[in-house]
N, CA and C atoms as a LAMMPS dump frame, in Angstrom:
ITEM: TIMESTEP
0
ITEM: NUMBER OF ATOMS
342
ITEM: BOX BOUNDS ff ff ff
-5.0000000000000000e+02 5.0000000000000000e+02
-5.0000000000000000e+02 5.0000000000000000e+02
-5.0000000000000000e+02 5.0000000000000000e+02
ITEM: ATOMS id mol type element x y z
1 1 1 N 0.841 -1.186 0
2 1 2 C 0 0 0
3 1 3 C 0.88 1.242 0
4 2 1 N 0.44 2.246 -0.745
5 2 2 C 1.113 3.531 -0.786
6 2 3 C 0.3 4.523 0.02
7 3 1 N 0.932 5.083 1.021
8 3 2 C 0.285 6.115 1.815
9 3 3 C 0.594 7.478 1.214
10 4 1 N -0.423 8.323 1.112
11 4 2 C -0.293 9.652 0.541
12 4 3 C -0.723 10.682 1.569
13 5 1 N 0.118 11.666 1.782
14 5 2 C -0.152 12.702 2.768
15 5 3 C -0.05 14.063 2.11
16 6 1 N -1.139 14.818 2.164
17 6 2 C -1.198 16.141 1.564
18 6 3 C -0.836 17.218 2.578
19 7 1 N -0.236 18.284 2.082
20 7 2 C 0.102 19.411 2.929
21 7 3 C 0.205 20.671 2.081
22 8 1 N 0.272 21.81 2.736
23 8 2 C 0.502 23.067 2.05
24 8 3 C -0.699 23.977 1.915
25 9 1 N -1.868 23.513 2.328
26 9 2 C -3.049 24.345 2.23
27 9 3 C -3.007 25.503 3.207
28 10 1 N -3.955 26.398 3.037
29 10 2 C -4.027 27.544 3.913
30 10 3 C -5.07 28.531 3.455
31 11 1 N -5.044 29.692 4.06
32 11 2 C -5.97 30.776 3.74
33 11 3 C -5.225 31.849 2.967
34 12 1 N -5.731 32.172 1.789
35 12 2 C -5.118 33.198 0.955
36 12 3 C -6.195 34.096 0.37
37 13 1 N -5.785 35.277 -0.037
38 13 2 C -6.688 36.189 -0.711
39 13 3 C -6.784 35.845 -2.189
40 14 1 N -7.898 36.213 -2.796
41 14 2 C -8.055 36.013 -4.227
42 14 3 C -6.89 36.649 -4.972
43 15 1 N -6.394 35.927 -5.96
44 15 2 C -5.243 36.383 -6.709
45 15 3 C -3.925 35.88 -6.178
46 16 1 N -3.946 35.295 -5.001
47 16 2 C -2.735 34.786 -4.39
48 16 3 C -2.361 33.415 -4.89
49 17 1 N -1.319 32.853 -4.28
50 17 2 C -0.784 31.565 -4.706
51 17 3 C -0.55 30.647 -3.517
52 18 1 N -0.618 29.364 -3.79
53 18 2 C -0.273 28.33 -2.826
54 18 3 C 0.389 27.186 -3.575
55 19 1 N 1.218 26.461 -2.869
56 19 2 C 1.826 25.266 -3.429
57 19 3 C 1.518 24.094 -2.514
58 20 1 N 0.81 23.119 -3.05
59 20 2 C 0.456 21.93 -2.299
60 20 3 C 1.463 20.825 -2.57
61 21 1 N 1.657 19.985 -1.583
62 21 2 C 2.583 18.877 -1.723
63 21 3 C 1.93 17.592 -1.257
64 22 1 N 2.193 16.528 -1.964
65 22 2 C 1.708 15.199 -1.618
66 22 3 C 2.919 14.284 -1.505
67 23 1 N 3.098 13.71 -0.339
68 23 2 C 4.233 12.83 -0.096
69 23 3 C 3.782 11.379 -0.11
70 24 1 N 4.464 10.571 -0.893
71 24 2 C 4.163 9.149 -1.007
72 24 3 C 5.134 8.339 -0.169
73 25 1 N 4.639 7.248 0.365
74 25 2 C 5.459 6.433 1.251
75 25 3 C 6.336 5.436 0.519
76 26 1 N 6.001 5.142 -0.734
77 26 2 C 6.747 4.152 -1.494
78 26 3 C 7.03 4.644 -2.908
79 27 1 N 8.197 4.299 -3.417
80 27 2 C 8.613 4.74 -4.743
81 27 3 C 7.791 4.124 -5.868
82 28 1 N 7.087 3.048 -5.595
83 28 2 C 6.308 2.365 -6.619
84 28 3 C 5.247 3.279 -7.224
85 29 1 N 4.871 4.316 -6.52
86 29 2 C 3.861 5.243 -7.041
87 29 3 C 4.285 5.863 -8.359
88 30 1 N 5.572 5.902 -8.625
89 30 2 C 6.112 6.593 -9.788
90 30 3 C 5.653 5.996 -11.116
91 31 1 N 5.165 4.78 -11.132
92 31 2 C 4.726 4.149 -12.375
93 31 3 C 3.262 4.442 -12.685
94 32 1 N 2.584 5.13 -11.813
95 32 2 C 1.158 5.384 -11.976
96 32 3 C 0.871 6.843 -12.289
97 33 1 N -0.237 7.051 -12.989
98 33 2 C -0.751 8.401 -13.165
99 33 3 C -1.327 8.885 -11.837
100 34 1 N -0.885 10.049 -11.423
101 34 2 C -1.325 10.63 -10.163
102 34 3 C -2.128 11.893 -10.425
103 35 1 N -2.972 12.224 -9.485
104 35 2 C -3.793 13.403 -9.667
105 35 3 C -4.058 14.153 -8.379
106 36 1 N -4.403 15.401 -8.548
107 36 2 C -4.921 16.219 -7.47
108 36 3 C -6.418 16.375 -7.678
109 37 1 N -7.158 16.105 -6.631
110 37 2 C -8.605 16.237 -6.622
111 37 3 C -8.996 17.312 -5.621
112 38 1 N -10.208 17.796 -5.75
113 38 2 C -10.715 18.709 -4.739
114 38 3 C -12.206 18.474 -4.541
115 39 1 N -12.651 18.807 -3.349
116 39 2 C -14.06 18.688 -3.032
117 39 3 C -14.479 19.869 -2.171
118 40 1 N -15.419 20.625 -2.685
119 40 2 C -15.995 21.735 -1.947
120 40 3 C -17.256 21.249 -1.248
121 41 1 N -17.65 21.911 -0.166
122 41 2 C -18.869 21.502 0.541
123 41 3 C -20.074 21.454 -0.385
124 42 1 N -20.809 20.352 -0.333
125 42 2 C -21.998 20.205 -1.144
126 42 3 C -21.748 19.868 -2.596
127 43 1 N -20.505 19.66 -2.969
128 43 2 C -20.176 19.345 -4.351
129 43 3 C -19.453 18.011 -4.448
130 44 1 N -19.469 17.445 -5.641
131 44 2 C -18.768 16.197 -5.884
132 44 3 C -17.268 16.429 -5.943
133 45 1 N -16.528 15.399 -5.596
134 45 2 C -15.094 15.454 -5.742
135 45 3 C -14.748 15.484 -7.224
136 46 1 N -13.822 16.331 -7.606
137 46 2 C -13.449 16.453 -8.999
138 46 3 C -11.938 16.386 -9.166
139 47 1 N -11.524 15.848 -10.28
140 47 2 C -10.116 15.8 -10.632
141 47 3 C -9.741 17.116 -11.285
142 48 1 N -8.759 17.803 -10.728
143 48 2 C -8.384 19.101 -11.268
144 48 3 C -7.087 19.052 -12.059
145 49 1 N -6.226 18.088 -11.778
146 49 2 C -4.957 17.991 -12.485
147 49 3 C -4.415 16.582 -12.369
148 50 1 N -3.736 16.116 -13.4
149 50 2 C -3.142 14.789 -13.378
150 50 3 C -1.798 14.814 -14.074
151 51 1 N -0.973 13.847 -13.722
152 51 2 C 0.334 13.717 -14.346
153 51 3 C 0.667 12.242 -14.474
154 52 1 N 1.094 11.834 -15.661
155 52 2 C 1.385 10.438 -15.932
156 52 3 C 2.802 10.088 -15.513
157 53 1 N 3.115 8.802 -15.617
158 53 2 C 4.469 8.358 -15.325
159 53 3 C 5.479 8.953 -16.295
160 54 1 N 5.005 9.345 -17.48
161 54 2 C 5.846 9.997 -18.467
162 54 3 C 5.808 11.503 -18.396
163 55 1 N 5.226 12.03 -17.334
164 55 2 C 5.185 13.464 -17.041
165 55 3 C 4.24 14.253 -17.94
166 56 1 N 3.343 13.567 -18.641
167 56 2 C 2.299 14.276 -19.368
168 56 3 C 1.26 14.783 -18.381
169 57 1 N 0.755 15.974 -18.614
170 57 2 C -0.183 16.589 -17.682
171 57 3 C -1.511 16.897 -18.342
172 58 1 N -2.534 16.992 -17.512
173 58 2 C -3.851 17.366 -17.968
174 58 3 C -4.534 18.133 -16.852
175 59 1 N -5.411 19.061 -17.225
176 59 2 C -6.05 19.927 -16.258
177 59 3 C -7.524 20.096 -16.555
178 60 1 N -8.285 20.275 -15.508
179 60 2 C -9.672 20.674 -15.685
180 60 3 C -9.712 22.079 -16.266
181 61 1 N -10.729 22.345 -17.066
182 61 2 C -10.831 23.656 -17.691
183 61 3 C -10.844 24.789 -16.665
184 62 1 N -11.41 24.529 -15.511
185 62 2 C -11.545 25.56 -14.503
186 62 3 C -10.216 26.03 -13.922
187 63 1 N -9.171 25.217 -14.058
188 63 2 C -7.876 25.58 -13.481
189 63 3 C -6.788 25.72 -14.529
190 64 1 N -7.095 25.423 -15.762
191 64 2 C -6.101 25.467 -16.829
192 64 3 C -5.505 26.861 -16.952
193 65 1 N -4.191 26.906 -17.009
194 65 2 C -3.497 28.173 -17.098
195 65 3 C -3.157 28.779 -15.761
196 66 1 N -3.733 28.247 -14.694
197 66 2 C -3.481 28.774 -13.358
198 66 3 C -2.752 27.773 -12.469
199 67 1 N -3.044 26.494 -12.639
200 67 2 C -2.449 25.444 -11.815
201 67 3 C -1.415 24.672 -12.617
202 68 1 N -0.387 24.202 -11.937
203 68 2 C 0.629 23.365 -12.55
204 68 3 C 0.919 22.176 -11.643
205 69 1 N 0.772 20.983 -12.188
206 69 2 C 1.079 19.773 -11.438
207 69 3 C 2.461 19.28 -11.838
208 70 1 N 3.182 18.741 -10.886
209 70 2 C 4.501 18.195 -11.151
210 70 3 C 4.746 17.018 -10.222
211 71 1 N 5.752 16.242 -10.552
212 71 2 C 6.112 15.139 -9.677
213 71 3 C 7.621 15.033 -9.596
214 72 1 N 8.083 14.622 -8.442
215 72 2 C 9.497 14.405 -8.201
216 72 3 C 9.627 12.995 -7.646
217 73 1 N 9.986 12.075 -8.518
218 73 2 C 10.037 10.674 -8.111
219 73 3 C 11.144 10.403 -7.096
220 74 1 N 12.232 11.153 -7.187
221 74 2 C 13.321 10.978 -6.235
222 74 3 C 12.872 11.342 -4.827
223 75 1 N 12.104 12.426 -4.729
224 75 2 C 11.594 12.864 -3.438
225 75 3 C 10.265 12.214 -3.076
226 76 1 N 9.699 11.482 -4.015
227 76 2 C 8.406 10.813 -3.819
228 76 3 C 7.315 11.814 -3.477
229 77 1 N 7.242 12.861 -4.284
230 77 2 C 6.252 13.902 -4.059
231 77 3 C 5.534 14.264 -5.349
232 78 1 N 4.302 14.719 -5.194
233 78 2 C 3.519 15.3 -6.273
234 78 3 C 3.085 16.675 -5.789
235 79 1 N 3.338 17.687 -6.59
236 79 2 C 3.051 19.056 -6.188
237 79 3 C 1.98 19.67 -7.071
238 80 1 N 1.318 20.662 -6.522
239 80 2 C 0.344 21.445 -7.272
240 80 3 C 0.593 22.911 -6.972
241 81 1 N 1.129 23.607 -7.952
242 81 2 C 1.325 25.043 -7.837
243 81 3 C 0.051 25.73 -8.288
244 82 1 N -0.536 26.515 -7.413
245 82 2 C -1.806 27.174 -7.688
246 82 3 C -1.583 28.678 -7.68
247 83 1 N -1.808 29.292 -8.818
248 83 2 C -1.66 30.729 -8.962
249 83 3 C -3 31.362 -9.299
250 84 1 N -3.066 32.661 -9.107
251 84 2 C -4.272 33.428 -9.412
252 84 3 C -5.502 32.743 -8.834
253 85 1 N -5.423 32.441 -7.566
254 85 2 C -6.498 31.71 -6.915
255 85 3 C -7.788 32.516 -6.873
256 86 1 N -8.891 31.804 -6.993
257 86 2 C -10.222 32.387 -6.972
258 86 3 C -11.013 31.808 -5.808
259 87 1 N -12.023 32.521 -5.328
260 87 2 C -12.841 31.97 -4.24
261 87 3 C -13.428 30.601 -4.566
262 88 1 N -13.757 30.359 -5.819
263 88 2 C -14.322 29.072 -6.197
264 88 3 C -13.315 27.931 -6.141
265 89 1 N -12.045 28.241 -5.91
266 89 2 C -11.04 27.207 -5.697
267 89 3 C -11.063 26.67 -4.272
268 90 1 N -11.836 27.295 -3.416
269 90 2 C -11.933 26.858 -2.028
270 90 3 C -12.455 25.428 -1.964
271 91 1 N -11.7 24.559 -1.328
272 91 2 C -12.05 23.146 -1.246
273 91 3 C -10.999 22.428 -0.417
274 92 1 N -11.293 21.178 -0.109
275 92 2 C -10.276 20.291 0.431
276 92 3 C -9.616 19.598 -0.747
277 93 1 N -8.315 19.651 -0.797
278 93 2 C -7.559 19.084 -1.905
279 93 3 C -6.916 17.769 -1.488
280 94 1 N -7.029 16.785 -2.363
281 94 2 C -6.505 15.458 -2.121
282 94 3 C -5.62 15.019 -3.284
283 95 1 N -4.633 14.208 -2.995
284 95 2 C -3.918 13.533 -4.068
285 95 3 C -4.265 12.054 -4.027
286 96 1 N -4.232 11.42 -5.195
287 96 2 C -4.56 10.009 -5.265
288 96 3 C -4.193 9.479 -6.65
289 97 1 N -4.23 8.182 -6.777
290 97 2 C -4.091 7.551 -8.077
291 97 3 C -5.299 7.906 -8.927
292 98 1 N -5.11 7.983 -10.231
293 98 2 C -6.178 8.39 -11.124
294 98 3 C -6.968 7.199 -11.659
295 99 1 N -6.291 6.194 -12.138
296 99 2 C -6.982 5.066 -12.77
297 99 3 C -7.731 4.217 -11.747
298 100 1 N -7.117 3.959 -10.642
299 100 2 C -7.735 3.172 -9.577
300 100 3 C -7.424 3.826 -8.233
301 101 1 N -8.187 4.855 -7.877
302 101 2 C -7.911 5.555 -6.618
303 101 3 C -8.013 4.635 -5.418
304 102 1 N -7.112 4.835 -4.498
305 102 2 C -7.165 4.118 -3.253
306 102 3 C -8.011 4.876 -2.259
307 103 1 N -7.805 4.575 -1.005
308 103 2 C -8.535 5.29 0.026
309 103 3 C -8.096 6.752 0.044
310 104 1 N -8.998 7.585 0.52
311 104 2 C -8.73 9.022 0.557
312 104 3 C -8.151 9.422 1.9
313 105 1 N -7.132 10.258 1.836
314 105 2 C -6.507 10.75 3.049
315 105 3 C -7.274 11.916 3.631
316 106 1 N -6.622 12.63 4.524
317 106 2 C -7.287 13.757 5.169
318 106 3 C -7.363 14.986 4.277
319 107 1 N -6.528 15.056 3.267
320 107 2 C -6.516 16.206 2.382
321 107 3 C -5.934 17.43 3.06
322 108 1 N -5.917 18.522 2.318
323 108 2 C -5.45 19.782 2.871
324 108 3 C -6.41 20.885 2.44
325 109 1 N -6.803 21.706 3.384
326 109 2 C -7.819 22.725 3.141
327 109 3 C -7.219 23.95 2.464
328 110 1 N -7.85 24.366 1.385
329 110 2 C -7.505 25.608 0.704
330 110 3 C -8.704 26.531 0.777
331 111 1 N -8.504 27.695 1.343
332 111 2 C -9.571 28.679 1.452
333 111 3 C -9.113 29.975 0.808
334 112 1 N -9.886 30.442 -0.151
335 112 2 C -9.561 31.666 -0.876
336 112 3 C -10.622 32.704 -0.567
337 113 1 N -10.207 33.789 0.028
338 113 2 C -11.131 34.847 0.395
339 113 3 C -11.231 35.876 -0.726
340 114 1 N -12.378 36.513 -0.824
341 114 2 C -12.602 37.511 -1.849
342 114 3 C -12.226 38.898 -1.372
């Protein structure tokens, strides 16, 4: 089992930036497509960004041009750089496998004030 722990969330003003980090417990994660998800109160969890084992990336339209996902296999981390944050980005952010997600961790709270 690969344990994933998210960190880096916080409270920021609209237009600000945050960088989220997801730390994996095992290097085996590097062969899988990984993603950052988010869930706002009363809404479904959605995939906002993904990155393959070959470092190809994809983004939800709502974050395209503002968010950047990356991975560092040596450090066993997946990062999400979030720029030009909007209030609608407020959510709990999670990292997980994309094709076959495992259990969900505690996530990290991102709150964007207007």
